[in-house]
C-alpha positions in Angstrom: 0.0 0.0 0.0 1.3 3.5 -0.9 1.4 6.1 1.8 -0.7 9.2 1.1 1.4 12.2 0.0 1.1 15.3 2.1 -0.6 18.3 0.4 1.9 20.9 -0.7 0.7 24.5 -0.8 2.0 26.2 -4.0 1.9 29.8 -4.9 3.5 32.0 -7.5 6.9 33.7 -7.4 5.3 37.1 -6.8 3.4 35.9 -3.8 6.6 34.3 -2.4 8.5 37.6 -2.9 5.7 39.5 -1.2 5.8 37.3 1.8 9.5 38.1 2.4 9.6 41.8 3.3 13.1 42.7 1.9 12.3 40.9 -1.4 8.8 42.4 -1.5 10.3 45.9 -1.2 12.7 45.1 -4.0 9.8 43.9 -6.2 7.9 47.1 -5.5 10.9 49.2 -6.4 11.4 47.2 -9.7 7.7 47.7 -10.5 8.0 51.4 -9.8 11.1 51.8 -12.1 9.4 49.8 -14.8 6.3 52.0 -14.6 8.3 55.2 -14.8 10.1 53.9 -17.9 6.9 52.9 -19.6 5.6 56.5 -19.0 8.7 58.2 -20.2 9.7 55.9 -23.1 7.2 57.4 -25.6 9.1 60.8 -25.3 12.4 59.2 -26.3 13.4 58.9 -30.0 13.3 55.3 -31.1 17.1 55.2 -31.7 17.8 56.5 -28.2 15.2 54.2 -26.6 17.2 51.3 -27.8 20.2 52.5 -25.7 18.4 53.4 -22.5 17.4 51.1 -19.6 15.7 51.8 -16.4 17.7 51.8 -13.2 16.6 52.0 -9.5 14.4 54.6 -7.8 15.9 55.8 -4.5 14.1 58.5 -2.4 12.4 60.1 -5.4 15.5 60.0 -7.6 15.2 57.8 -10.6 18.3 56.5 -12.4 18.4 55.9 -16.2 21.2 53.8 -17.6 22.6 54.8 -21.0 24.6 52.3 -23.1 27.3 54.9 -24.1 28.3 58.5 -23.6 26.5 60.0 -26.7 23.2 58.4 -25.5 23.8 59.8 -22.0 24.4 63.3 -23.4 21.2 63.2 -25.4 19.3 61.8 -22.5 20.6 64.6 -20.2 19.3 67.1 -22.7 15.8 65.5 -22.4 15.7 65.4 -18.5 13.6 68.5 -18.0 11.0 67.2 -20.5 10.9 63.7 -18.9 10.8 65.0 -15.3 8.0 67.4 -16.2 5.9 64.6 -17.8 6.3 62.3 -14.8 5.5 65.0 -12.3 2.5 66.2 -14.3 1.2 62.6 -14.1 1.6 62.7 -10.3 4.6 60.5 -10.1 6.7 60.9 -7.0 10.0 61.7 -8.8 12.0 64.7 -7.7 15.0 64.2 -10.0 16.4 61.9 -12.7 20.0 60.8 -12.8 21.8 59.4 -15.9 24.6 56.8 -15.6 26.6 55.3 -18.4 26.5 51.5 -18.1 27.6 49.7 -21.3 25.7 46.6 -22.2 27.5 43.5 -21.4 28.6 41.5 -24.5 26.3 38.6 -25.4 27.4 35.0 -25.0 30.0 33.9 -27.5 29.5 30.8 -29.5 
């Protein structure tokens, strides 16, 4: 005779992260950064959008990551426009910082 298997409670990854406070905070910060990028991306020219990624949000300061210096320079020129749009939408962003972070090379094969 086979012994009955205990019931295992399963839940999704998001629920697991929410149950762990530090990871839940991280998930909320990632969602906030993603939401800010989705709101700002339509203002970016398509060529620039390809070279920009969202970074963290810390105490109202959002960081954008540019793939190279020319993209960072153009992005810095657009900061007043981006910040104005986000604040007009009621987003809790007081400043935007631009950092250059080259994309890592893909796997070689």
